[in-house]
N, C-alpha and C positions, 0 to 999 in steps of 0.2 A: 280441415285445418291441419297443417303439418305439425308433427310433434316438435316440442322445444328441445334445443340442444343445451346441455349444461355447460356453458362456456367456461365457467370457473374451474370445474373439474378437468375439462379438456386442457386448458392452458396451464394449470398447475401441474398436471401429469406430464405434459410435454416439457415444461421447464425443468422438472426433476430429471427426466431422461437426458436432456441436453447437457445440463450441468454435470451429471455423472459422467457422461462421455468426455466432456472437456477436461474434467479433473483427472480422469484416468489417463488421458493423453499427455497432460503436462505435469503429472505428479513427479516429484523429485527434482523439478527444475527450480533453481534458485533465482533465476532471472525474472524480471517483471513482464507479465503479458502486455504486449503493446496495445492491443485494442480488441474490443468485442462489440458486437451489435446484436440486439434482440428486437425482433419484430413480431407483433401480434395483430391479427385482423379478423374481422367478421364480415360476412356478406350474404346476399340473397339473390334468388333468381326466380322469375315467374314468367310463364308464357301462356299464349291463348289456347294452346292444346291441353292445358291442365297440368303441365309439369311445374313443380315448385321445388326449390332447393334452399337450404340454409347451410352456411359454411363457417367454420372456425379454423384458423391456421396459426401455428406458432413456428417461427424460424429463428435461428441464432447462428452467429458466426464468431469464431475466435481466432486470433492470430497468435502464433507462438513467438517466443523470443527469437530474434535474429541469430543465425548461426554462421560461423565463418566470417567474422568481421562485417556482417551485414549483407553478405552475398546470397545467403539462403534464408528464405522466409516461408515457413510452412503455416498452413491455416486449415481449419476444419469448419464445416457448416452442417447443420442438422435442421430438418423440418418435419413437422407432423401436422396433418390436416384431416379433419373429419367433416363429412357432409351428409346431411339427411335429405333424401330424395323422395318425392312423391310424384308418381306418374301413372299413366294408363296404357303405356305401350306394351307390346307383346311380351317382351322380356320380363317386365314387372308382373304381368298377369299370369305368366307361366311359373314364376319362381317366388313371388311375394304376394300371397293372396290378400294381404291387407293393403297392398298398394304403396308400401313404403319400404325403403331400404336405407342402410347406412354404409357409406363408402369411407374407407380409411386409407391413408397413404402416409408412409414414412420414408424418408430418404436421408442419406448421409454422404458427404463428399469431402475428400481431402485434396488440398492444393499445395503446390510448391512453386514459389517464384525464385528464380536464380538471377542474381545481378539486375533485378528489375526489368529484364528483357525476355526471359524465357519462362513460360508457365506450363506446368504439368498438373493434370487433375485426374482423379479416379473416384468413382462413386457408385452407389447402388441404391435401389428403391424397392419397396414392397407395398402393394396396395390391392384393393378389391373390396368386395362385400362378402356376405355369408355363403355365397355359392360360386363366385368367380374370383379369380386372383390374377394379378400381373406382377411379375418380378423382372427387374432389369438391372443391367450393369453397364457402365459407360466409362469412357476415358477420353481425354482430349490433350492436345499439345499445341502451343502457340509460341511464336518467336518474332520479336521485332527486328527489322532489318533497315538498312539505308539510313542510319542515324535516327532510328526510332520513328521513321515516317511510314513504314510499311510493315504490317503484321500479317504473317501467314499462319494459318491454323489447320489442324486436322482433328476430327472427332469420330468416334465409333461407339456403337452401342449394340447390345443384344438384349432382347426381351422375350419372355415366354408367358403366354396367356392360357389359363385354364378356365373353362366355362362349361355350362351344361350343354350336352349334345342336343341338337334340334334338327328338324328337317321340315321342308314344306314343298308343295307342288308349285313349280314355276308356270308361267303362262303357256309353255309348250308341253305341259303335263309331265315334265321331267322332275324327279325328286332332287332338290338341292339340299345338301347336308351341311349344317354348321359344325365345323370341326371343333371337338372339345379341347384340343391342344394346338395352339398356334405359336410358332416362333418366328422372329423377325430379326434381321441384321441391318443396321443403318451405318453407312460410312459417308463422311462429308468433308469438304474442304471449304475454307472461308478466308477472306482477306479483308483488311481494313487499311485504307490509304489516307494519310493526313496530307491533303493537297496544299493546305496553308493553315494558319492558326484558326480559321473560322469555317473551313470546309472539310468534310470527311465523307469518303465514299466507301461503301461496304458491298461485298459480294459473297454469295454462298452457293454451293452446289452439293447435292446429296443424292445418294442412291440407296433405296430400301428394297430388300428382298424378304418376302413374307410367304408363308405356306398357304395363305387363304386369298391371295390376290396377285395379279401380274406385277412384274418389276416396276417400281416407281422411281422416277427421276424428278428432281425439282431444282429450280434456279431462282435466286432472289438477288435483286440489285437495290441498293439504297443510297440516299444522299441526305446528309445533315448539314444545313447551312445556318450558321449563327450570324445574327445581324446586330452589330454593336450599337448603332444609333438608337434603336428602339428597345434594346435589351430583350430581344426575342430570337426565336429560331424556327426554322421550317424543316420538317422531316418528310421525305417522300420515299416510297418503296413500291416495287413492282415484283411480282413473283409468278411463276408458272410451274405447273405440275403435270407430268405425263405418266399415265399408268396404263400402258397398252401392252397387250400380250394375249396368249392363248387362254381362253376361259374354259373351266370345267364345272362340274356340279358340286364341287367343294368351295366354290367362290360365290359369296353372297352379293358382291358388287360386280357391275359390269366394267367394261373398259372406260377409263376416266381421263379427261383432260380438264385442267382448271387454271384460272387466272385470278389474280388478286392485285388490287391497287389500293394504296392508302396514302393519306396526306394528313399531317399533323401540324398544328401551330402552337408554339409554346411562348408564353409571355411572362416576364417578371412583373409582379404587381408592386407591392410595397416591400419593405425590408424582409428578406428571407421567405417571401411568399411567391408562389408560382402557379400558373394556370395552364391547362392544356385542353384543346379541343381537337378532335380528329374525326376523319371520315374514312370508311373502308368499303370497297365494293368487291364482292367475290362472285365468280361464275364458275359453275361446274357442268361439264357436258358428259353424260353417261350414255354409253351404247350397251344395251342390255344383252345378256347371253341369249335370252329367248327372243328370236326374230330380229335382233340387232336394232331395237327401237332407240331413237335418239331422244333423251330426256335432258332438259335444261333446268338447272337450279341456280337461282341468283339471290343475293342477299346484300342489303345495305346495313351498316352499323355506324352509330354516332356515339362518340365518347366525350364526356365533359369531366374534367378532374381539377382539383385544386389541392395544394399542399402548403403547409406553414411550418417552418422550423423555429424552435425556441432554443436559443443558444444556452440559456442558463435556467432550464426548468428544474424545479425542486423535486427530486425523486429519491426516495429511500434516504432522506436526510442529507443528500448531496446534490450539487448542481450538475446536471447532465444535459447534453444536447438531445433534444426531443423533436422528432418529425411526425406530424400528423397529416394524413392525406385522406381525401374522399373522392370517389369516382363513381360515375353512373353511366350505363351503356343502354342504348336503345337499338334493338335488332329487328329488322323487317325483311321478310323473304318474299319471293314471287309466288308463293302458294297461299297468300293471304294470312300468313302467320307472323306473329311478332312476339318479342320477349324483352324484358327489362331486367337489368342487373344493377346491384349497388354493392359497394365495398368501402368499409371504413377501416383504417389501419393506423398504427403508431409504432415507431421504432426509436430505440434509445441506444446511444453510443456511449461507451465508457471504457 
């Protein structure tokens, strides 16, 4: 049985950290803060291979007063997540004799919107468990063009992973070493085109360079179609990943190519209530370093979600907009494995 998380202590601690950060940012300002949002959620994961997870997450966002007659609008967001993991894989057996570990992740991002058309963001995050850690920094830029019908964006990130050094014999008896320090750089471009009031097209392209695998390139195309007569929408997306290049004994994965397709249906139910069902198929082809064997991994996932907004929920003695949502996912792969996840969350705007 996986150990319990003390959700109350987690969320209270995250709330204090976020509030302190926001107060320090806006202290001295005599203008009224325009809006904030607080989101808290819990979730769980279990699979047929014995892995189990329990998660608690807190996130918040605050917008600063407008500057320059409304042309400049800064904002800040903060999130804290803690997850308890129970598993029987090699990493757990080597580093956590009791078979359990706690993953923690903290992130903060700052945003600046100029004239409601240009957006600049910068952020950082820190996460990991008691023996491994991941630190990252990121930035992005976006601008609306052609009468706010086309948005062009750019994003970049750098991350560094520290983990225990490990090695194992591959099938050709060569020793493959898991690097203790891995750094990666990701650069990407994205666009969003509003073809008409009910149709949106999106596209993304990214390149990732890492010290423990070949160069990775990925493409994603998406379509969002809103259908007024039924108060519903259909979202479709297709993506491809190519991770080909020279392999060496510091790379634990082979050459990879992958494809993913997803389709979602969203439906308005009664007042301020919405439902979503979606399906995703993913396939990954790996060509191993040893002998160049061709391995195929495939997975199907199904998601069902529902949300309800309460426009005048009584919170802390005042009426606040409250959104409550529930989601469940079923995951099945081609190796006779399966997993189930659930998540319950609530967000308050004030």
